[in-house]
Backbone as a ProteinNet text record, in pm:
[ID]
protein_1_A
[PRIMARY]
MKVLITYFSKTGNTEKLSRAIYDAVDTEKDIMPIDDVMLKEGYDVIFVGFPVHVHSVPAKVQPFLKSLPKGHKVALFTTHGSIRGNEKARTALEHALSLAGSAKVLGTFGCRGEVSPELIESLARSPADKCWCEEAQSAFGHPDKADLADGQEFARKIIAKAFRFASHD
[TERTIARY]
84.5	0.1	89	53.1	128.9	39.4	94.3	18	84.5	-1.1	44.6	-14.3	68.9	24.2	57.5	-46.7	-25.9	-101.2	-50.8	-106.1	-82.1	-163.7	-141.7	-126.7	-19.9	5.2	58.4	-9.9	33.6	121.1	87.8	161.8	251.7	240.9	321	242.7	123.1	43.9	6.5	-45.7	-90.5	29.1	138.8	259.4	306.3	302	342.6	254.8	124.5	32.8	57.1	85.4	114.8	236.1	337.9	460.4	433.6	346.9	310.1	234.3	143.4	69.6	166.7	258	359.7	436.7	476.1	551.9	469.9	338.1	252.5	220	233.8	199.6	314.6	284.3	387.5	374.4	393.4	387.5	462.7	469.6	534.6	457.7	530	462.4	544.6	473.8	534.6	463.8	535.4	475.9	521	423.8	459.9	347.5	384.8	281.8	191.4	67.3	-27.9	26.2	93.8	146.6	247.7	309.1	411.6	356.5	228.6	170.5	142.5	207.8	187.3	85.6	93.2	4.2	-65.1	-192.4	-266	-280	-271.2	-278.9	-152.7	-163.8	-49.4	-47.8	-136.1	-148.4	-277.6	-267.9	-386.4	-469.3	-403.8	-471.6	-402.1	-483.9	-429.7	-486.6	-396.7	-434.1	-421.2	-524.7	-523	-546.4	-448.5	-458.3	-459	-534.3	-542.6	-586.3	-551.5	-602.2	-742	-824	-955.5	-934.8	-982.7	-974.4	-1115.6	-1149	-1280.1	-1389.7	-1373.2	-1469.9	-1487.2	-1386.7	-1400.1	-1265.5	-1270.2	-1151.3	-1077.8	-946.9	-872.9	-890	-899	-916.6	-808.4	-690.2	-577	-598.7	-678.3	-699.6	-820.4	-913.4	-1038.4	-1018.9	-936	-918.2	-859.2	-770.8	-712.3	-820.5	-906.4	-1013.9	-1108.8	-1139.9	-1231.1	-1172.6	-1040.3	-974.6	-940.1	-981.5	-950.9	-1022.1	-950.9	-1011.3	-1133.5	-1231.1	-1354.1	-1321.1	-1379.6	-1362.1	-1229.4	-1142.5	-1010.2	-1024.9	-948.9	-954.9	-880	-951.5	-900.2	-931.5	-843.5	-868.2	-839.6	-926.5	-912.4	-877	-786.2	-753.1	-730.4	-763.9	-754.6	-689.2	-641.7	-603.3	-685.7	-719.6	-805.4	-790.8	-827.8	-817.3	-931.5	-1035.5	-1154.1	-1131.7	-1218.3	-1218	-1263	-1205.6	-1241.8	-1392.6	-1445.2	-1588.1	-1670.3	-1605.9	-1674.4	-1747.8	-1860.8	-1943.1	-1866	-1783.2	-1709.6	-1609.2	-1542.3	-1447.4	-1521.9	-1636.1	-1716.3	-1767.5	-1806.1	-1855.4	-1746.8	-1623.9	-1513.3	-1494.1	-1500.2	-1485.7	-1602.4	-1721.9	-1837.6	-1819.4	-1766.9	-1738.8	-1634.1	-1530.3	-1426.1	-1485.2	-1573.7	-1638.1	-1717.2	-1786.6	-1863.7	-1771.1	-1657	-1561.1	-1495.9	-1475.8	-1412	-1502.6	-1629.3	-1723.5	-1728.9	-1675.8	-1690.1	-1573.7	-1481.2	-1374.2	-1436.8	-1372.4	-1420.3	-1348.1	-1414.4	-1352.1	-1360.8	-1244.8	-1236.9	-1250.4	-1230.7	-1243	-1192.8	-1224.4	-1180.9	-1126.1	-1040.9	-979.6	-952.7	-972.5	-938.8	-879.7	-784.7	-728.5	-695.9	-674	-643.4	-505.7	-493.4	-367.2	-354.8	-235.1	-210.7	-244.2	-315.5	-354.8	-258.7	-218.6	-123.1	-184	-105.7	-154.9	-202.9	-139.2	-178.9	-321.6	-353.9	-488.9	-591.4	-559.8	-651.6	-673.7	-566.1	-575.9	-662.3	-643	-720.4	-868.7	-899.6	-1039.4	-1108.9	-1032.8	-1091.1	-1163.7	-1133.8	-1200.9	-1346.9	-1378.7	-1515	-1598	-1709.8	-1794.6	-1837.3	-1855.7	-1898.1	-1790.5	-1663.5	-1553.3	-1494.7	-1545.7	-1488	-1483	-1593	-1596.3	-1496.5	-1492.1	-1398.4	-1254.7	-1225.3	-1089.1	-1048.9	-1141.7	-1112.1	-1084.8	-1163.1	-1142.3	-1008.6	-978.4	-855.2	-730.1	-736	-620.1	-582.2	-680.9	-652.6	-590	-574.8	-511	-358.6	-306.8	-162.1	-92.8	12.3	89	35.5	-72.4	-128.7	-82.3	-74.3	-100.2	8.6	-37.1	56.4	78.7	152.8	188.4	64	-38.1	-161.4	-234	-238.7	-302.3	-231.2	-97.8	-20.7	-39.8	-46.9	-71.8	-210.5	-309.8	-444.2	-441.7	-365.9	-352	-286.8	-188.9	-124.2	-220	-300.4	-399.6	-501.6	-543.7	-632.5	-569.1	-442.1	-373.1	-369.4	-339.2	-334.8	-472.1	-577.6	-713.8	-750	-708.7	-737.2	-664.9	-540.5	-464.6	-527.3	-567.4	-632.8	-762.8	-838.7	-963.7	-934.6	-831.1	-794.4	-756	-681.7	-646.1	-771.4	-866.4	-992.7	-1066.8	-1076	-1142.2	-1068.3	-935.1	-855.8	-879.8	-899.7	-922	-1059.8	-1151.1	-1285.4	-1296.9	-1197.2	-1202.7	-1183.4
-117.4	0	123.7	220.3	344.6	460.1	545.3	652.3	787	887.4	1025.5	1104.9	1179	1275.6	1411.7	1489.8	1620.9	1725.9	1846.9	1948.4	2088.1	2178.6	2322.1	2374	2447.7	2499.2	2640.6	2731.3	2872.1	2905.4	2851.1	2884.5	2771.9	2654	2539.5	2437.2	2472.3	2378.2	2252.6	2273.2	2159.5	2077.6	2143	2068.2	1980.8	2033	1956.7	1832.9	1848.9	1734.8	1638.4	1689.1	1603.6	1515.6	1571.8	1494.2	1387.2	1416.4	1314.9	1201	1234.6	1131.8	1049.5	1116.9	1047.7	946.9	987.1	898	776.4	790.9	680.9	580.8	622.3	534.7	438	309.7	205.9	131	204	148.2	243.8	213.6	305	437.1	549.6	677.7	794.1	900.9	1028.1	1137.8	1245.9	1363.4	1486.2	1575.4	1697.4	1799.9	1927.3	2031.4	2010	2052.3	2036.8	2094.3	2207.9	2271.7	2184.1	2089.3	2004.8	1874.1	1845.1	1719.3	1731	1644.8	1643.5	1537.1	1421.6	1310.1	1257.7	1228	1166	1015.9	976.5	835.8	766.3	639.1	565	556.3	628.3	622.2	549.8	460.6	387.7	471.3	556.5	645.3	781.3	887.3	1022.9	1090.2	1133.3	1215.7	1361	1440.5	1580.7	1666.2	1752.8	1837.3	1984.9	2059.2	2203.4	2272.6	2400.5	2479	2529.9	2546.2	2606.2	2756.9	2814.4	2959.2	3013.1	3109.2	3173.1	3064.9	2966.4	2858.9	2771.7	2765.1	2690.1	2635.2	2578.2	2522.1	2636.2	2649.7	2755.5	2743.8	2857.2	2859.8	2779.5	2779	2706.7	2554.7	2502.8	2358	2310.9	2398.6	2359.7	2291.1	2342.6	2273.7	2132	2116.3	1984.8	1884.8	1924.4	1834.7	1802.3	1900.2	1879.4	1785	1778	1697.2	1555.5	1517.7	1381.8	1280.5	1173.4	1075.3	1006.8	976.8	910.2	778.7	760.8	636.9	625.2	725.2	718.5	729.4	650.9	652.3	774.9	852.2	979.5	991.2	1059.3	1096.9	1245.9	1317	1461.8	1497	1594.3	1640	1789.8	1851.8	1997	2039.7	2162.3	2230.9	2358.3	2400.1	2517	2574.1	2698.9	2766.3	2735.1	2674.3	2644.5	2522	2506.2	2385.9	2269.4	2152.3	2034.5	2013.3	1983.7	1958.4	2085.2	2201	2328.6	2331.1	2395.9	2402.6	2459.3	2560	2623	2526.6	2447.8	2348.8	2236.4	2194	2089.2	2137.7	2263.4	2320	2314.2	2342.8	2336.9	2194.6	2096.3	1956.6	1915.2	1959.3	1927.5	1987.9	2109	2172.3	2090.5	2047.5	1965.9	1835.4	1773.7	1650.2	1674.1	1786.6	1815.5	1839.9	1902.9	1927.9	1799.6	1703.8	1577.7	1494	1530.8	1472.5	1322.1	1263.7	1119.9	1038.5	1103.4	1027.7	950	843.8	763.7	812	894.6	950.9	847.3	803.3	700.7	757.1	887.2	947.7	1089.9	1157.8	1296.5	1313.1	1413.4	1441.8	1591.1	1647.5	1787.8	1806.6	1895.9	1931.1	2079.5	2129.1	2270.4	2304.1	2426.1	2478.4	2621.7	2659.2	2793.9	2898.4	3000.1	3108.3	3225.1	3288.5	3398	3511.6	3568.7	3680.3	3798.5	3818.5	3928.2	3907.4	3782.1	3752.8	3772.5	3722.5	3739.4	3888.2	3962.6	4106.3	4177.3	4143.2	4210.7	4172.3	4047.4	4004	4046.9	4067.8	4104.3	4238.4	4317.9	4448.3	4433.2	4318.4	4293.8	4226.1	4283.9	4222.1	4079.5	4053.1	3919.8	3814.2	3854.3	3759.3	3756.5	3839.8	3852.5	3718.6	3644.5	3515	3417.1	3411.8	3320.3	3357.5	3484	3529	3484.8	3492.2	3445.5	3295.7	3221.4	3077	3046.3	3120.6	3096.4	3122.4	3215.9	3242.7	3120.5	3037.9	2918.3	2805.9	2827.4	2726.7	2741.2	2835.5	2855.6	2723.4	2689.9	2567.4	2444.9	2460.1	2347.2	2355.1	2242.6	2109.1	2066.3	2012.6	1967.8	1816.3	1762.2	1620.1	1530	1564.1	1483.9	1495	1614.9	1632.5	1547	1549.3	1474.1	1323.7	1279	1136.6	1097.7	1183.5	1156.1	1150.4	1239	1237.9	1110.4	1060.8	935.7	817.5	818	712	717	835.3	852.8	790.3	819.4	766.7	613.8	555.7	409.3	348.1	410.4	360.1	371.2	480.9	499.2	392.8	366.7	265.1	127.3	95.5	-33.5	-44.1	64	65.6	48.2	114.2	103	-39.6	-106.1	-246.5	-333.6	-307.7	-385.4	-365.3	-239.7	-212.1	-277	-274.3	-333.8	-483	-548.8	-693.2	-728.6	-629	-651.6	-604.6	-529.5	-476.3	-584.4
0	0.1	-0.1	-84.2	-93.5	-48.3	37.9	101.6	73.9	47.8	35.9	149.9	220	318.8	258.2	229.3	170	252.2	248.3	337.8	284.9	333.8	320.3	462.4	487.7	621.9	611.3	676.3	672.8	792.1	910.7	1033	1082.8	1019.8	1062.4	1143.1	1189.8	1269.3	1189.4	1069.2	988.2	939.6	910.7	872.8	989.4	1109.8	1228.4	1244.3	1228.6	1237.1	1122.4	1004.3	887.8	914	974	1002.3	1108.4	1204.4	1303.6	1236.3	1146.1	1071.4	987.6	920.4	839.8	925.7	1044.7	1133.5	1176.5	1180.9	1226.1	1116.7	992.2	880	855.4	864.9	854.4	722.3	615	480.7	389.1	261.1	167.4	168.4	177.9	197	145.4	112.5	74.3	152.3	178	241.2	164.3	134.6	62.8	71.6	58.6	52.4	-69.8	-59	-169.1	-299.1	-292.3	-413.5	-487.6	-418	-479.6	-536.3	-515.3	-562.8	-712.4	-788.7	-933.8	-974.8	-910	-943.4	-819.3	-832.3	-722.2	-746.2	-871	-904.8	-853.1	-825.2	-774.3	-622.7	-558.1	-412.3	-377.1	-280.6	-235.3	-139.2	-63.1	32.1	27.9	28.5	34.7	159.3	247.6	363.4	317.9	337.8	298	422.2	453.3	571.5	536.9	618.4	596.6	724.9	737.9	850.5	816.7	916.6	895.7	885.3	775.7	753.8	740.2	821.1	817.2	815.7	902.7	922.4	798.2	712.4	588.6	540.4	422	357	286.5	306.7	237.2	85.3	18.4	-127.4	-198	-143.3	-204.8	-205.7	-112.5	-98.5	-179.5	-204.8	-270.2	-405.3	-496.8	-625.5	-609.4	-512.1	-487.5	-447.8	-354.2	-310.3	-425	-506.4	-619.8	-724.2	-731.4	-835.4	-790.4	-670.3	-624.4	-713.8	-752.4	-841.8	-780.1	-864	-820.6	-750.2	-632.7	-557.7	-484.4	-499.6	-435.5	-283.9	-209.9	-62.7	-9.1	72.9	123.6	272.1	344.4	484	495	564.5	578.4	722.3	738.4	872.9	872.4	987.7	997.8	1128.9	1128.7	1251.9	1257	1378.6	1394.1	1534.6	1550	1679	1773.4	1721.1	1803.1	1890.8	1988.3	2070.8	1983	2003.5	1923.1	1924.6	1806.5	1795.1	1777.8	1778.9	1763.1	1628.3	1626.6	1504.9	1386.1	1410.2	1300.5	1238.2	1321.1	1269.7	1196.3	1250.1	1184.4	1048.8	1042.2	916.7	809.3	846.6	750.4	699.1	787.9	743.1	655.2	687.4	602.4	463	459	329.1	253.1	321.8	256.8	203.2	278.9	233	105	98.8	-22.8	-141.9	-117.2	-226.1	-275.3	-184.7	-221.6	-310.5	-318.9	-414	-415.4	-520.3	-540.2	-483.5	-413	-346	-230	-188.8	-75.6	49.8	129.4	249.3	361.2	407.8	511.6	652.6	668.3	800	801.6	911.4	930.1	1071.5	1085.8	1215.1	1222.8	1339.4	1360	1497.8	1508.6	1639.1	1639.5	1757.5	1772.6	1717.7	1672.9	1627.1	1676.4	1712.7	1764.3	1657.3	1697.1	1606.8	1627.5	1519	1530.7	1612.9	1702.1	1783.5	1698.3	1582.7	1494.7	1442	1406.9	1358.3	1469.3	1585.8	1699.2	1727.1	1726.9	1754.3	1649.9	1524.3	1419.3	1425.2	1456.4	1463.1	1591.7	1696.3	1826.4	1821.2	1721	1707.3	1662.8	1606.4	1557.6	1667.4	1704.5	1807.6	1770.2	1641.2	1596.4	1620.4	1624.8	1640.3	1780.9	1870.6	2004.9	2079.2	2080.3	2150.8	2090.7	1955	1891.1	1926.1	1930.3	1963.2	2103.5	2196.9	2333	2332.8	2256.6	2244.9	2176.9	2071.8	1995.7	2078.8	2172.3	2257.1	2339.7	2372.6	2453.3	2371.1	2240.9	2155	2154.2	2232.6	2238.1	2271.8	2196.1	2221.1	2149.2	2075.4	2000.2	1854.7	1785.4	1835.5	1933.6	2045.6	2147.4	2135.9	2228.8	2225.2	2219.3	2296.9	2297.1	2163	2105	1973.3	1868.4	1871.7	1772.7	1791.7	1915.8	1943.2	1891.4	1911	1857.7	1705.4	1643.1	1497.5	1447.8	1521.7	1483.5	1497.2	1601.9	1618.7	1504	1465.5	1350.5	1226.1	1202.2	1084.3	1085.7	1199.3	1208.4	1178.9	1229.4	1203.5	1055.6	993.1	850.1	767.9	799.4	724.7	745.2	866.5	892.8	812.7	808	731.2	582.6	533.2	391.5	356.3	445.6	421.7	416.4	505	504.3	373.2	326.3	199.2	83.8	88	-20.2	-30.1	80.5	77.5	20.9	14.8	-39.6	-184.3	-232.1	-369.7	-473
[MASK]
+++++++++++++++++++++++++++++++++++++++++++++++++++++++++++++++++++++++++++++++++++++++++++++++++++++++++++++++++++++++++++++++++++++++++++++++++++++++++++++++++++++++++

């Protein structure tokens, strides 16, 4: 089985999680930023990671998700400033699922990622973003050791699921 771990990372949070996932995958594998991916074919599973931007999928990641081959096994993962399970983070993953269209999504994972103080400061001026900014400040130091361990467990489960599907194909 050959696996690709690809990601878009602006602050380094998603890249850090991508490298933890890469370390957990015990099969032939490649890791690279989304911009460097030339071919999606030839991989049995593609992990796609991105930060949540404005409660959604970054514009840079959207074409990649839309171009995933039909029926291809995919796992999606995100980093975000919100508390795990927050509606805004879930909305971004739901958007990513819709963009992945006909790919076979084996699972999703999200964990907190540190938000730049400059972004928090600029958004804190807006009454609509005040609560989120307070929440995002508590993401300092994430993804932490526990987040990365959870990401690795997610990766192992996805690979096990992919092997099960492969045996039925």
